[in-house]
TILO-211749 format. One record per residue: residue number from 1; residue in one letter; x, y, z of N, C-alpha, C in turn. Coordinates in nm, 3 decimals. Atoms other than C-alpha are relative to their C-alpha. Example, Ala and Ser with C-alpha at 12.3 -4.5 7.8 and 13.67 -1.06 7.14 Angstrom:
// TILO-211749
(1 "a" (0.089 -0.119 0.000) (1.230 -0.450 0.780) (0.090 0.120 0.000))
(2 "s" (-0.082 -0.119 -0.006) (1.367 -0.106 0.714) (-0.077 0.109 0.073))
//
This chain:
// TILO-211749
(1 "m" (0.034 0.089 -0.112) (12.840 13.264 14.606) (-0.149 -0.034 -0.002))
(2 "k" (0.143 0.022 0.008) (12.462 13.317 14.569) (-0.034 -0.096 -0.112))
(3 "s" (0.023 0.088 0.115) (12.477 13.147 14.230) (0.030 -0.145 0.036))
(4 "q" (-0.035 0.136 -0.039) (12.650 12.845 14.383) (-0.107 -0.060 0.092))
(5 "i" (0.104 0.049 -0.092) (12.387 12.820 14.659) (-0.125 -0.036 -0.077))
(6 "n" (0.120 0.028 0.079) (12.104 12.848 14.408) (0.017 -0.125 -0.083))
(7 "s" (-0.026 0.118 0.082) (12.267 12.585 14.188) (-0.013 -0.127 0.083))
(8 "a" (0.008 0.118 -0.088) (12.301 12.343 14.477) (-0.144 -0.026 0.042))
(9 "a" (0.139 0.016 -0.040) (11.946 12.409 14.590) (-0.085 -0.057 -0.112))
(10 "k" (0.076 0.050 0.114) (11.808 12.354 14.239) (0.030 -0.148 -0.025))
(11 "t" (-0.036 0.140 0.019) (12.001 12.029 14.210) (-0.070 -0.089 0.102))
(12 "k" (0.066 0.076 -0.105) (11.860 11.912 14.543) (-0.148 -0.015 -0.027))
(13 "l" (0.142 0.006 0.032) (11.505 12.001 14.439) (-0.027 -0.094 -0.116))
(14 "r" (0.020 0.088 0.115) (11.541 11.826 14.103) (0.012 -0.147 0.042))
(15 "n" (-0.017 0.139 -0.046) (11.667 11.513 14.280) (-0.124 -0.046 0.077))
(16 "r" (0.122 0.036 -0.073) (11.361 11.522 14.509) (-0.114 -0.028 -0.097))
(17 "v" (0.105 0.020 0.101) (11.133 11.557 14.206) (0.017 -0.135 -0.067))
(18 "v" (-0.027 0.128 0.066) (11.301 11.261 14.036) (-0.037 -0.116 0.091))
(19 "n" (0.032 0.108 -0.094) (11.267 11.049 14.351) (-0.149 -0.020 0.016))
(20 "i" (0.145 0.011 -0.017) (10.899 11.130 14.394) (-0.064 -0.055 -0.124))
(21 "l" (0.056 0.053 0.124) (10.823 11.071 14.028) (0.030 -0.149 -0.015))
(22 "g" (-0.035 0.142 0.006) (11.010 10.741 14.046) (-0.088 -0.082 0.091))
(23 "s" (0.088 0.072 -0.092) (10.805 10.641 14.351) (-0.139 -0.012 -0.058))
(24 "a" (0.133 0.004 0.059) (10.486 10.733 14.167) (-0.008 -0.104 -0.109))
(25 "v" (-0.003 0.100 0.106) (10.587 10.519 13.871) (-0.003 -0.140 0.059))
(26 "l" (-0.002 0.132 -0.064) (10.667 10.227 14.102) (-0.136 -0.031 0.059))
(27 "a" (0.133 0.023 -0.056) (10.334 10.273 14.279) (-0.097 -0.040 -0.108))
(28 "g" (0.088 0.034 0.110) (10.162 10.262 13.946) (0.025 -0.137 -0.056))
(29 "s" (-0.032 0.133 0.054) (10.338 9.938 13.862) (-0.032 -0.112 0.098))
(30 "v" (0.031 0.104 -0.099) (10.232 9.759 14.182) (-0.113 -0.088 -0.048))
(31 "l" (0.117 0.073 0.047) (9.897 9.659 14.032) (-0.015 0.019 -0.149))
(32 "p" (0.026 -0.019 0.142) (9.827 9.592 13.666) (-0.125 0.083 -0.019))
(33 "a" (0.110 -0.091 0.022) (9.589 9.843 13.516) (-0.133 -0.072 -0.011))
(34 "s" (0.124 0.075 0.018) (9.336 9.568 13.447) (-0.047 -0.070 0.126))
(35 "a" (0.035 0.070 -0.123) (9.332 9.439 13.805) (-0.131 0.052 0.054))
(36 "d" (0.130 -0.034 -0.058) (8.990 9.433 13.972) (0.005 -0.042 0.146))
(37 "l" (-0.026 0.043 -0.136) (9.112 9.410 14.331) (-0.085 0.077 0.100))
(38 "y" (0.086 -0.057 -0.104) (8.900 9.471 14.640) (0.055 -0.033 0.138))
(39 "q" (-0.031 0.023 -0.141) (8.947 9.499 15.015) (-0.131 -0.005 0.079))
(40 "v" (0.117 0.012 -0.086) (8.703 9.415 15.295) (-0.007 0.122 0.091))
(41 "t" (0.017 -0.122 -0.078) (8.564 9.725 15.466) (-0.081 -0.021 0.128))
(42 "g" (0.080 0.026 -0.119) (8.349 9.559 15.733) (-0.101 -0.111 -0.027))
(43 "g" (0.100 0.105 0.015) (8.047 9.336 15.776) (0.002 -0.095 0.118))
(44 "s" (0.009 0.096 -0.110) (7.984 9.027 15.984) (-0.019 -0.141 -0.053))
(45 "v" (0.024 0.141 0.028) (7.962 8.649 15.992) (-0.107 -0.050 0.095))
(46 "s" (0.099 0.068 -0.082) (7.656 8.463 16.115) (0.035 -0.149 0.002))
(47 "m" (-0.030 0.143 -0.017) (7.737 8.117 16.252) (-0.107 -0.068 0.083))
(48 "t" (0.079 0.087 -0.086) (7.510 7.844 16.378) (0.088 -0.119 0.037))
(49 "i" (-0.082 0.111 -0.048) (7.675 7.575 16.588) (-0.090 -0.093 0.082))
(50 "t" (0.078 0.100 -0.073) (7.517 7.254 16.713) (0.077 -0.048 0.122))
(51 "e" (-0.064 0.043 -0.124) (7.601 7.180 17.075) (-0.005 -0.152 0.014))
(52 "g" (0.008 0.138 -0.045) (7.684 6.836 17.211) (0.053 -0.105 -0.096))
(53 "l" (-0.052 0.100 0.094) (7.846 6.672 16.907) (0.140 -0.047 0.036))
(54 "a" (-0.131 0.042 -0.053) (8.181 6.650 17.091) (0.017 0.071 0.134))
(55 "s" (-0.019 -0.059 -0.133) (8.305 6.729 17.441) (0.045 0.145 -0.008))
(56 "s" (-0.057 -0.135 0.011) (8.491 7.040 17.325) (-0.099 0.104 -0.050))
(57 "v" (0.108 -0.091 0.040) (8.171 7.191 17.183) (-0.131 -0.052 0.062))
(58 "d" (0.115 0.061 -0.068) (7.932 7.053 17.441) (-0.105 0.103 0.038))
(59 "n" (0.096 -0.098 -0.051) (7.774 7.363 17.594) (0.052 0.142 -0.023))
(60 "f" (-0.039 -0.139 0.026) (7.795 7.720 17.463) (-0.036 0.082 0.123))
(61 "d" (0.021 -0.062 -0.131) (7.841 7.921 17.782) (-0.009 0.151 -0.006))
(62 "a" (-0.004 -0.147 0.000) (7.922 8.284 17.696) (0.064 0.049 -0.129))
(63 "y" (-0.049 -0.060 0.124) (8.007 8.521 17.411) (0.050 0.141 0.031))
(64 "f" (-0.065 -0.127 -0.033) (8.238 8.825 17.417) (0.042 0.074 -0.126))
(65 "d" (-0.041 -0.080 0.115) (8.314 9.111 17.182) (0.148 0.034 0.008))
(66 "a" (-0.144 -0.029 0.011) (8.651 9.259 17.088) (0.054 0.077 0.118))
(67 "t" (-0.049 -0.082 -0.112) (8.668 9.479 17.398) (0.036 -0.083 0.123))
(68 "a" (-0.026 0.083 -0.119) (8.682 9.190 17.649) (0.143 -0.052 -0.003))
(69 "t" (-0.135 0.054 -0.010) (9.026 9.086 17.770) (-0.005 -0.153 0.013))
(70 "r" (-0.006 0.145 -0.018) (9.142 8.726 17.786) (-0.048 -0.038 0.141))
(71 "a" (0.041 0.030 -0.138) (9.098 8.732 18.166) (-0.151 0.011 0.015))
(72 "q" (0.145 -0.015 -0.011) (8.741 8.857 18.129) (-0.074 -0.112 -0.071))
(73 "t" (0.069 0.108 0.070) (8.649 8.594 17.873) (0.003 -0.130 0.080))
(74 "l" (-0.009 0.120 -0.083) (8.761 8.329 18.121) (-0.082 0.010 0.128))
(75 "s" (0.056 -0.011 -0.136) (8.612 8.472 18.441) (-0.135 0.071 0.008))
(76 "d" (0.126 -0.073 -0.011) (8.318 8.700 18.364) (-0.119 -0.096 -0.009))
(77 "p" (0.115 0.092 -0.001) (7.976 8.543 18.426) (-0.068 -0.009 -0.135))
(78 "a" (0.082 0.017 0.119) (7.763 8.404 18.147) (-0.119 0.096 0.007))
(79 "p" (-0.029 0.042 0.138) (7.627 8.510 17.904) (0.111 0.079 -0.069))
(80 "g" (-0.103 -0.082 0.063) (7.923 8.749 17.846) (-0.056 0.137 -0.037))
(81 "n" (0.042 -0.137 0.034) (7.897 9.094 17.688) (-0.045 0.014 -0.145))
(82 "a" (0.048 -0.005 0.138) (7.786 9.001 17.333) (-0.122 -0.092 -0.013))
(83 "p" (0.123 0.079 0.009) (7.443 8.870 17.232) (0.018 -0.126 -0.083))
(84 "f" (0.010 0.122 0.081) (7.374 8.519 17.102) (-0.138 -0.060 0.025))
(85 "a" (0.133 0.061 -0.011) (7.064 8.308 17.052) (0.014 -0.152 0.010))
(86 "v" (0.002 0.146 -0.014) (6.990 7.949 17.154) (-0.139 -0.051 -0.035))
(87 "n" (0.126 0.064 0.038) (6.720 7.736 16.993) (0.021 -0.150 0.007))
(88 "g" (-0.028 0.141 -0.021) (6.728 7.385 17.131) (0.149 -0.021 0.016))
(89 "a" (-0.144 0.026 -0.006) (7.079 7.255 17.067) (0.078 0.086 -0.099))
(90 "t" (-0.065 -0.084 0.101) (7.157 7.523 16.806) (0.024 0.140 0.054))
(91 "v" (-0.041 -0.134 -0.043) (7.347 7.838 16.897) (0.027 0.084 -0.125))
(92 "t" (-0.026 -0.093 0.111) (7.353 8.140 16.662) (0.075 0.121 0.054))
(93 "v" (-0.080 -0.117 -0.038) (7.621 8.406 16.692) (0.026 0.085 -0.124))
(94 "v" (-0.042 -0.091 0.106) (7.711 8.710 16.484) (0.136 0.056 0.040))
(95 "d" (-0.139 -0.038 -0.029) (8.083 8.787 16.464) (0.042 0.111 -0.097))
(96 "p" (-0.039 -0.110 0.089) (8.189 9.130 16.328) (0.136 -0.025 -0.068))
(97 "i" (-0.125 0.009 0.077) (8.464 9.151 16.064) (0.084 0.124 0.030))
(98 "r" (-0.092 -0.114 -0.016) (8.769 9.370 16.129) (0.038 0.051 -0.140))
(99 "p" (-0.029 -0.050 0.134) (8.811 9.598 15.823) (0.149 -0.007 -0.036))
(100 "y" (-0.137 0.002 0.052) (9.122 9.580 15.607) (0.075 0.124 0.050))
(101 "g" (-0.085 -0.110 -0.041) (9.405 9.792 15.744) (-0.014 0.043 0.144))
(102 "v" (0.020 -0.038 -0.141) (9.268 9.826 16.099) (0.089 -0.089 0.087))
(103 "v" (-0.091 0.074 -0.090) (9.530 9.726 16.357) (-0.066 -0.012 0.136))
(104 "p" (0.066 0.017 -0.130) (9.372 9.573 16.670) (0.096 0.024 0.115))
(105 "s" (-0.082 -0.013 -0.120) (9.495 9.610 17.025) (-0.044 -0.104 0.102))
(106 "p" (-0.144 -0.002 0.025) (9.686 9.430 17.162) (0.032 -0.070 -0.132))
(107 "y" (-0.042 0.067 0.123) (9.870 9.332 16.845) (0.150 -0.016 0.001))
(108 "p" (0.073 0.122 0.034) (10.000 9.075 16.790) (-0.053 -0.078 0.121))
(109 "g" (0.046 0.071 -0.119) (9.924 8.977 17.149) (0.101 -0.103 0.047))
(110 "t" (-0.087 0.102 -0.059) (10.089 8.720 17.375) (-0.084 -0.122 0.032))
(111 "p" (0.082 0.120 -0.026) (9.931 8.373 17.352) (0.022 -0.051 0.142))
(112 "g" (-0.006 0.047 -0.138) (9.850 8.244 17.700) (-0.010 0.110 0.102))
(113 "s" (0.009 -0.113 -0.092) (9.855 8.594 17.851) (-0.105 0.101 -0.043))
(114 "t" (0.098 -0.094 0.051) (9.643 8.814 17.627) (-0.075 -0.066 -0.117))
(115 "r" (0.060 0.042 0.126) (9.407 8.774 17.336) (0.098 0.027 -0.113))
(116 "s" (-0.085 -0.019 0.117) (9.567 8.756 16.991) (-0.088 0.040 -0.118))
(117 "p" (0.089 -0.043 0.107) (9.334 8.961 16.770) (0.073 0.007 -0.133))
(118 "q" (-0.057 0.013 0.133) (9.390 8.930 16.398) (-0.029 0.122 -0.088))
(119 "m" (0.023 -0.104 0.101) (9.420 9.171 16.105) (-0.055 -0.063 -0.127))
(120 "t" (0.045 0.040 0.132) (9.232 9.140 15.778) (0.104 0.044 -0.102))
(121 "t" (-0.109 -0.028 0.094) (9.495 9.116 15.504) (-0.037 -0.032 -0.145))
(122 "l" (0.038 0.046 0.133) (9.299 8.987 15.204) (-0.026 0.114 -0.097))
(123 "e" (0.036 -0.077 0.118) (9.301 9.171 14.872) (-0.031 -0.101 -0.110))
(124 "f" (0.044 0.105 0.090) (9.110 8.976 14.612) (-0.053 0.055 -0.131))
(125 "d" (0.056 -0.031 0.130) (9.008 8.978 14.248) (-0.148 -0.040 0.003))
(126 "s" (0.144 0.029 -0.010) (8.628 9.004 14.234) (-0.045 -0.102 -0.102))
(127 "n" (0.035 0.099 0.101) (8.628 8.781 13.927) (0.046 -0.141 0.036))
(128 "d" (-0.054 0.131 -0.040) (8.816 8.499 14.104) (0.046 0.010 0.145))
(129 "v" (-0.032 -0.024 -0.140) (8.798 8.530 14.480) (0.097 -0.105 0.054))
(130 "l" (-0.088 0.104 -0.053) (8.951 8.193 14.571) (0.134 -0.003 -0.072))
(131 "g" (-0.124 0.008 0.077) (9.206 8.198 14.290) (0.097 0.111 0.033))
(132 "s" (-0.088 -0.114 -0.031) (9.340 8.538 14.398) (0.032 0.010 0.149))
(133 "w" (-0.020 0.002 -0.146) (9.337 8.457 14.773) (0.125 -0.082 0.028))
(134 "s" (-0.126 0.071 -0.019) (9.694 8.366 14.872) (-0.018 -0.116 0.099))
(135 "l" (0.021 0.128 -0.067) (9.722 8.012 15.006) (0.078 -0.010 0.131))
(136 "s" (-0.069 0.041 -0.122) (9.808 7.901 15.361) (0.012 -0.152 -0.003))
(137 "n" (-0.011 0.145 -0.005) (9.946 7.553 15.409) (-0.086 -0.055 0.114))
(138 "d" (0.091 0.063 -0.097) (9.728 7.311 15.607) (0.071 -0.118 0.063))
(139 "s" (-0.063 0.107 -0.076) (9.937 7.115 15.854) (-0.106 -0.058 0.093))
(140 "f" (0.105 0.065 -0.079) (9.742 6.867 16.069) (-0.025 0.077 0.129))
(141 "g" (0.039 -0.070 -0.121) (9.561 7.074 16.329) (0.029 0.149 -0.001))
(142 "f" (-0.038 -0.142 0.003) (9.722 7.406 16.242) (0.017 0.045 -0.144))
(143 "v" (-0.005 -0.059 0.134) (9.722 7.640 15.943) (0.114 0.101 -0.004))
(144 "g" (-0.098 -0.104 0.023) (10.012 7.840 15.808) (0.130 -0.013 0.075))
(145 "n" (-0.126 0.012 -0.073) (10.306 7.695 15.999) (0.121 0.020 -0.091))
(146 "t" (-0.109 -0.029 0.094) (10.519 7.723 15.683) (-0.036 0.109 -0.099))
(147 "t" (0.045 -0.104 0.092) (10.312 7.941 15.449) (-0.129 0.059 0.052))
(148 "l" (0.116 -0.066 -0.058) (10.073 8.194 15.597) (-0.052 0.103 -0.098))
(149 "g" (0.057 -0.088 0.100) (9.852 8.350 15.334) (-0.093 0.104 0.060))
(150 "e" (0.090 -0.107 -0.043) (9.591 8.623 15.351) (-0.118 -0.056 0.079))
(151 "q" (0.114 0.042 -0.080) (9.294 8.616 15.585) (-0.101 0.113 0.015))
(152 "i" (0.102 -0.093 -0.047) (8.970 8.784 15.687) (-0.014 -0.022 0.150))
(153 "a" (-0.003 0.012 -0.145) (8.971 8.857 16.060) (-0.137 0.027 0.060))
(154 "l" (0.120 -0.022 -0.080) (8.674 8.820 16.295) (0.044 0.048 0.139))
(155 "t" (-0.040 -0.077 -0.118) (8.663 8.987 16.635) (-0.052 -0.051 0.135))
(156 "s" (0.064 0.041 -0.126) (8.465 8.791 16.897) (0.061 -0.127 0.059))
(157 "m" (-0.053 0.115 -0.071) (8.534 8.514 17.147) (-0.113 -0.083 0.059))
(158 "q" (0.099 0.094 -0.053) (8.329 8.205 17.237) (0.057 -0.072 0.122))
(159 "r" (-0.042 0.081 -0.115) (8.341 8.027 17.573) (-0.093 -0.121 0.011))
(160 "w" (0.075 0.126 -0.007) (8.236 7.663 17.601) (0.034 -0.073 0.129))
(161 "t" (-0.020 0.089 -0.114) (8.192 7.432 17.899) (-0.047 -0.139 -0.039))
(162 "g" (0.038 0.137 0.031) (8.137 7.059 17.913) (0.045 -0.097 0.106))
(163 "p" (-0.040 0.103 -0.097) (8.241 6.733 18.079) (0.150 0.007 0.028))
(164 "f" (-0.142 -0.024 -0.034) (8.576 6.881 18.180) (0.003 0.118 0.097))
(165 "s" (-0.011 -0.112 -0.094) (8.701 7.128 18.438) (0.037 0.127 -0.077))
(166 "g" (-0.033 -0.126 0.063) (8.725 7.494 18.348) (-0.084 0.028 -0.124))
(167 "a" (0.071 -0.039 0.121) (8.628 7.636 18.010) (0.097 0.003 -0.118))
(168 "l" (-0.078 -0.010 0.123) (8.747 7.639 17.650) (-0.039 0.126 -0.075))
(169 "l" (0.022 -0.122 0.078) (8.785 7.954 17.442) (0.033 -0.025 -0.147))
(170 "y" (-0.027 0.000 0.143) (8.760 7.980 17.064) (-0.037 0.139 -0.053))
(171 "g" (0.035 -0.130 0.056) (8.774 8.303 16.871) (0.118 0.076 -0.054))
(172 "d" (-0.093 -0.081 0.078) (8.964 8.594 16.723) (0.033 -0.076 -0.127))
(173 "f" (-0.013 0.090 0.114) (8.903 8.381 16.418) (0.064 0.069 -0.120))
(174 "g" (-0.048 -0.041 0.130) (9.085 8.411 16.088) (-0.053 -0.097 -0.105))
(175 "l" (0.048 0.084 0.110) (8.932 8.284 15.764) (0.107 -0.003 -0.107))
(176 "r" (-0.112 0.016 0.093) (9.206 8.146 15.539) (-0.033 -0.104 -0.107))
(177 "r" (0.015 0.100 0.106) (9.224 7.954 15.211) (0.111 -0.103 0.014))
(178 "v" (-0.099 0.106 -0.018) (9.396 7.616 15.245) (0.007 -0.096 -0.120))
(179 "s" (-0.009 0.078 0.123) (9.321 7.456 14.906) (-0.085 0.069 -0.106))
(180 "a" (0.078 -0.059 0.108) (9.153 7.524 14.574) (-0.148 0.003 0.029))
(181 "t" (0.144 0.012 -0.028) (8.817 7.431 14.725) (-0.034 0.011 0.148))
(182 "e" (0.024 0.008 -0.144) (8.853 7.478 15.101) (0.052 0.123 0.073))
(183 "l" (-0.038 -0.104 -0.093) (8.862 7.753 15.360) (0.011 -0.059 0.140))
(184 "a" (-0.013 0.044 -0.139) (8.970 7.710 15.722) (-0.029 0.118 0.091))
(185 "l" (0.027 -0.100 -0.103) (8.836 7.902 16.020) (0.092 -0.031 0.117))
(186 "t" (-0.101 0.027 -0.102) (9.129 7.930 16.258) (-0.028 0.079 0.127))
(187 "s" (0.016 -0.065 -0.129) (9.105 8.008 16.628) (0.136 0.049 0.047))
(188 "n" (-0.128 -0.062 -0.038) (9.371 8.240 16.774) (-0.005 0.047 0.145))
(189 "i" (-0.008 -0.029 -0.143) (9.362 8.220 17.151) (0.084 -0.110 0.064))
(190 "d" (-0.096 0.093 -0.060) (9.655 8.052 17.334) (0.078 -0.078 -0.107))
(191 "f" (-0.067 0.068 0.111) (9.730 7.838 17.026) (-0.040 0.070 -0.130))
(192 "l" (0.031 -0.079 0.118) (9.756 8.045 16.708) (-0.026 -0.088 -0.122))
(193 "n" (0.031 0.064 0.127) (9.605 7.939 16.375) (-0.044 -0.145 0.015))
(194 "a" (0.053 0.136 -0.023) (9.438 7.630 16.523) (-0.124 -0.020 -0.087))
(195 "d" (0.107 0.030 0.095) (9.201 7.466 16.274) (-0.128 -0.036 0.076))
(196 "f" (0.126 0.021 -0.072) (8.862 7.509 16.444) (-0.104 -0.067 -0.090))
(197 "a" (0.101 0.054 0.092) (8.644 7.438 16.141) (0.045 0.020 -0.144))
(198 "d" (-0.029 -0.009 0.143) (8.670 7.380 15.767) (-0.130 0.027 -0.076))
(199 "i" (0.113 -0.028 0.088) (8.440 7.508 15.494) (0.039 -0.048 -0.140))
(200 "v" (-0.037 0.062 0.127) (8.460 7.285 15.187) (-0.101 0.041 -0.107))
(201 "n" (0.084 -0.044 0.112) (8.329 7.403 14.849) (-0.095 0.113 0.041))
(202 "p" (0.087 -0.110 -0.042) (8.202 7.735 14.986) (-0.069 0.065 -0.120))
(203 "t" (0.070 -0.079 0.101) (7.948 7.936 14.791) (0.046 0.145 0.014))
(204 "i" (-0.058 -0.134 -0.004) (8.107 8.270 14.700) (-0.062 0.084 -0.110))
(205 "s" (0.053 -0.092 0.100) (7.954 8.569 14.526) (0.043 0.142 0.032))
(206 "v" (-0.028 -0.142 -0.013) (8.043 8.932 14.466) (-0.107 0.075 -0.077))
(207 "t" (0.106 -0.078 0.061) (7.755 9.168 14.398) (0.015 0.145 0.043))
(208 "d" (-0.020 -0.142 -0.029) (7.817 9.542 14.372) (0.109 0.016 0.107))
(209 "d" (-0.100 -0.025 -0.104) (7.990 9.631 14.701) (-0.009 -0.100 0.114))
(210 "t" (0.018 0.102 -0.104) (7.921 9.304 14.887) (0.063 -0.132 -0.041))
(211 "l" (-0.056 0.134 0.016) (8.119 8.981 14.921) (-0.074 -0.094 0.094))
(212 "t" (0.072 0.098 -0.081) (7.922 8.678 15.041) (0.070 -0.135 -0.011))
(213 "i" (-0.058 0.134 -0.006) (8.076 8.347 15.150) (-0.084 -0.083 0.096))
(214 "s" (0.082 0.084 -0.088) (7.867 8.062 15.290) (0.035 -0.147 -0.020))
(215 "g" (-0.023 0.144 0.007) (7.894 7.691 15.363) (-0.022 -0.064 0.135))
(216 "d" (0.013 0.074 -0.125) (7.878 7.423 15.628) (0.130 0.002 0.078))
(217 "l" (-0.117 0.010 -0.087) (8.114 7.420 15.926) (0.027 -0.147 0.030))
(218 "l" (-0.042 0.137 -0.028) (8.302 7.090 15.948) (0.108 0.001 0.108))
(219 "m" (-0.096 0.001 -0.110) (8.495 7.001 16.262) (0.142 -0.013 -0.052))
(220 "g" (-0.137 -0.003 0.046) (8.863 7.080 16.213) (0.092 -0.090 0.079))
(221 "n" (-0.098 0.085 -0.067) (9.172 6.884 16.303) (0.055 0.062 0.127))
(222 "g" (-0.043 -0.064 -0.124) (9.264 7.144 16.564) (-0.088 -0.039 0.116))
(223 "l" (0.090 0.048 -0.105) (8.955 7.046 16.761) (0.032 -0.144 0.039))
(224 "y" (-0.031 0.140 -0.028) (9.052 6.680 16.727) (0.125 -0.013 0.088))
(225 "l" (-0.121 0.005 -0.082) (9.401 6.746 16.871) (-0.032 0.036 0.145))
(226 "l" (0.041 -0.041 -0.134) (9.229 6.909 17.169) (-0.089 -0.103 0.065))
(227 "d" (0.108 0.084 -0.053) (8.951 6.654 17.204) (-0.016 -0.125 -0.088))
(228 "p" (0.010 0.122 0.080) (8.970 6.291 17.081) (-0.143 -0.043 -0.032))
(229 "s" (0.138 0.036 0.033) (8.589 6.271 17.085) (-0.047 0.066 -0.129))
(230 "v" (0.033 -0.066 0.127) (8.588 6.498 16.777) (0.024 -0.095 -0.116))
(231 "v" (-0.019 0.070 0.127) (8.539 6.330 16.440) (0.020 0.106 -0.107))
(232 "p" (-0.024 -0.104 0.099) (8.709 6.560 16.187) (-0.090 -0.017 -0.123))
(233 "g" (0.089 0.004 0.114) (8.478 6.650 15.902) (-0.147 -0.007 0.035))
(234 "t" (0.140 0.003 -0.042) (8.159 6.623 16.110) (-0.062 0.139 -0.019))
(235 "d" (0.073 -0.124 0.020) (7.908 6.889 16.007) (-0.060 0.043 0.133))
(236 "f" (0.055 -0.045 -0.129) (7.835 7.094 16.321) (-0.052 0.143 -0.005))
(237 "g" (0.057 -0.133 0.006) (7.702 7.423 16.188) (0.004 0.060 -0.139))
(238 "t" (0.000 -0.072 0.127) (7.673 7.682 15.916) (0.076 0.131 0.016))
(239 "f" (-0.082 -0.122 0.004) (7.875 7.987 15.815) (-0.052 0.087 -0.113))
(240 "t" (0.044 -0.094 0.103) (7.743 8.292 15.630) (0.065 0.136 0.025))
(241 "m" (-0.069 -0.128 -0.012) (7.964 8.596 15.576) (-0.058 0.099 -0.101))
(242 "t" (0.043 -0.110 0.086) (7.832 8.923 15.438) (0.092 0.118 0.028))
(243 "a" (-0.104 -0.100 -0.021) (8.114 9.173 15.391) (-0.014 0.115 -0.098))
(244 "g" (-0.013 -0.115 0.088) (8.129 9.524 15.255) (0.138 0.003 -0.060))
(245 "i" (-0.130 -0.003 0.069) (8.407 9.573 15.001) (0.016 0.133 -0.073))
(246 "a" (-0.032 -0.121 0.076) (8.580 9.863 14.826) (0.119 -0.030 -0.089))
(247 "a" (-0.108 0.023 0.095) (8.810 9.873 14.527) (0.131 0.055 0.054))
(248 "v" (-0.134 -0.050 -0.030) (9.183 9.904 14.586) (0.027 0.118 -0.093))
(249 "p" (-0.024 -0.116 0.086) (9.294 10.248 14.455) (0.073 -0.037 -0.128))
(250 "e" (-0.062 0.027 0.129) (9.383 10.243 14.086) (0.144 0.052 -0.002))
(251 "p" (-0.138 -0.049 0.011) (9.753 10.281 13.994) (0.008 0.145 -0.041))
(252 "s" (-0.002 -0.140 0.044) (9.671 10.612 13.823) (-0.023 0.094 0.118))
(253 "a" (0.025 -0.083 -0.117) (9.536 10.745 14.152) (0.123 0.009 0.088))
(254 "l" (-0.123 -0.002 -0.080) (9.854 10.643 14.332) (0.104 0.090 -0.064))
(255 "a" (-0.096 -0.085 0.070) (10.063 10.814 14.066) (-0.034 0.147 0.018))
(256 "l" (0.041 -0.139 -0.019) (9.857 11.133 14.101) (0.039 0.051 0.138))
(257 "l" (-0.044 -0.040 -0.133) (9.938 11.134 14.471) (0.146 0.044 -0.004))
(258 "g" (-0.139 -0.039 0.014) (10.305 11.145 14.375) (0.015 0.132 -0.072))
(259 "l" (-0.007 -0.124 0.073) (10.249 11.422 14.123) (-0.045 0.118 0.085))
(260 "g" (0.046 -0.106 -0.089) (10.062 11.621 14.385) (0.110 0.049 0.090))
(261 "a" (-0.112 -0.041 -0.083) (10.377 11.622 14.593) (0.107 0.072 -0.080))
(262 "v" (-0.103 -0.058 0.086) (10.592 11.727 14.295) (-0.029 0.145 -0.033))
(263 "v" (0.034 -0.134 0.050) (10.401 12.040 14.188) (0.053 0.112 0.089))
(264 "p" (-0.055 -0.109 -0.081) (10.493 12.256 14.492) (0.151 0.014 -0.014))
(265 "l" (-0.145 -0.007 0.016) (10.859 12.165 14.440) (0.037 0.067 -0.132))
(266 "l" (-0.027 -0.062 0.130) (10.848 12.263 14.072) (-0.020 0.151 0.006))
(267 "r" (0.026 -0.143 -0.010) (10.704 12.600 14.168) (0.113 0.075 0.069))
(268 "r" (-0.109 -0.065 -0.072) (11.004 12.669 14.390) (0.122 0.024 -0.087))
(269 "i" (-0.120 -0.008 0.082) (11.263 12.620 14.114) (0.014 0.137 -0.067))
(270 "p" (-0.018 -0.133 0.061) (11.187 12.947 13.924) (0.043 0.107 0.099))
(271 "r" (-0.038 -0.100 -0.100) (11.219 13.146 14.247) (0.149 -0.003 0.030))
(272 "l" (-0.143 0.010 -0.027) (11.572 13.016 14.290) (0.084 0.060 -0.111))
(273 "n" (-0.074 -0.060 0.112) (11.668 13.158 13.951) (0.006 0.153 0.011))
(274 "r" (0.002 -0.146 -0.012) (11.595 13.514 14.068) (0.125 0.053 0.068))
//
């Protein structure tokens, strides 16, 4: 009877070893050994925006960080709870990047009731950032209605006032690739993936552990749908992203994680033979 129990136990352990080893092999096959893939670990975007070029971006009123609720961004007094600078008609803001893998709260949020903070999902080849960045389709005014590719998520919220009642909010931005030469900065408050601004022919560089993306902000079609005074493509600011990056774990490292789980099981098999 003891022999039968030991035999069944050994068979069960061997099956677990095979499953773990198989998982390790599959993990090792997820990425080619030559891949030079990176993830964003943090950083920030500096934006300058020129006020008054359209009604929807007439007057920068307040700025809020990731902790402010939708209700607070609408009702709290100016200047909000995040710093910004004004020099004549030019506003400068710094918007922190949400690191890869960090899940915000609330997520995914309820448009019209809560904020809709975004996740950073981009994994990129440092030798070809745009080419390895999965594409989102660019429908007029909105991005990703049929194909939603990877993005880099920002975390702050802008409030604007102007020749209209109430206030307009833009923020919880996502930076997405929409063509071989163009990025879109999408706003995700009330209307998701709205094309706030486009960055055409951005300057991109990877140096050591830093990814830099810069270019001019051009008024997007999402702003035009909101405000007919917008002329899509009008240059209304600048965009400079400086992001920390880290390499995606090598396949060999993932396989070693599987082997680490196997060794204790292998040690148990001889004891069952006693």
